[in-house]
C-alpha positions as CSV (number, residue, x, y, z in Angstrom):
1,M,4.9,-39.8,24.0
2,D,5.0,-42.6,26.6
3,E,4.9,-46.3,25.7
4,A,4.5,-49.6,27.7
5,T,5.0,-53.0,26.7
6,V,2.5,-55.8,27.5
7,T,4.2,-59.1,29.0
8,A,3.1,-62.5,28.5
9,K,0.8,-62.2,31.7
10,G,-1.0,-59.3,30.4
11,R,0.9,-56.7,32.6
12,I,2.2,-53.3,31.8
13,T,4.6,-50.9,33.7
14,I,2.9,-47.2,33.8
15,P,5.6,-44.7,32.7
16,K,6.6,-42.7,35.7
17,A,5.6,-39.5,34.1
18,I,2.1,-40.9,33.8
19,R,1.9,-42.2,37.5
20,R,3.1,-38.8,38.7
21,R,0.5,-37.0,36.5
22,L,-2.4,-39.2,38.0
23,G,-0.9,-39.3,41.5
24,L,-0.5,-43.0,41.3
25,K,1.0,-44.7,44.3
26,P,1.4,-48.5,45.0
27,G,-2.1,-50.1,45.5
28,S,-3.7,-47.2,43.5
29,R,-6.7,-48.6,41.5
30,L,-7.5,-47.9,37.7
31,R,-10.6,-48.1,35.8
32,F,-10.4,-48.8,31.8
33,F,-12.9,-47.6,29.6
34,V,-13.0,-48.8,25.8
35,G,-14.7,-46.7,23.3
36,H,-16.5,-47.7,20.2
37,D,-13.4,-46.7,18.2
38,D,-11.3,-49.0,20.6
39,R,-9.5,-46.3,22.1
40,V,-9.0,-46.9,25.8
41,M,-9.4,-44.3,28.7
42,I,-7.5,-45.2,31.8
43,L,-8.8,-43.2,34.9
44,P,-7.8,-43.6,38.6
45,V,-10.6,-44.6,40.8
46,V,-11.1,-41.9,43.2
47,P,-12.8,-42.6,46.5
48,V,-16.0,-40.4,47.3
49,S,-14.5,-39.3,50.5
50,S,-11.8,-37.3,48.4
51,L,-14.6,-35.4,46.7
52,R,-15.8,-33.9,50.0
53,G,-15.9,-29.9,49.9
54,I,-15.0,-29.5,46.2
55,V,-18.2,-27.9,45.6
56,K,-18.7,-24.7,47.7
57,H,-22.3,-23.7,48.9
58,D,-22.6,-20.4,50.8
59,G,-26.4,-20.9,51.6
60,P,-28.1,-23.1,54.2
61,P,-28.4,-27.0,53.5
62,V,-31.0,-28.1,51.6
63,T,-33.3,-30.7,52.3
64,I,-33.6,-34.0,50.3
65,E,-37.3,-33.0,49.3
66,E,-35.7,-29.7,47.9
67,M,-33.0,-31.6,46.0
68,D,-36.0,-34.0,44.7
69,E,-37.8,-31.2,43.5
70,A,-34.8,-29.5,41.9
71,I,-34.1,-32.8,40.1
72,A,-37.7,-33.1,38.7
73,E,-37.8,-29.7,37.4
74,G,-34.6,-30.3,35.6
75,I,-36.2,-33.3,34.2
76,V,-39.2,-31.6,33.1
77,A,-37.2,-28.6,31.4
78,R,-34.7,-31.0,29.5
79,F,-37.8,-32.9,28.0
80,E,-39.4,-29.6,27.1
81,R,-36.0,-28.5,25.3
82,S,-36.0,-32.0,23.5
83,K,-39.5,-31.4,22.2
84,D,-38.7,-28.3,20.8
85,G,-35.6,-29.5,18.8
């Protein structure tokens, strides 16, 4: 298990194995989340542009209207499920 020490200025050095695993480079940004049990999760900030192409769709592009309709259908279905349980 890797450890780090907090300096008087509140800084830490992220262990090399963690930097490598997360793909961190100088200038990388991190986001901190604190859970209700005081556990801290640290995630690299990923630019939206890096997500391009991760979801494959073989059909024709869908319109905004089609997206809105699918979202509305999903909301209604979720509401119906919540009423049943």
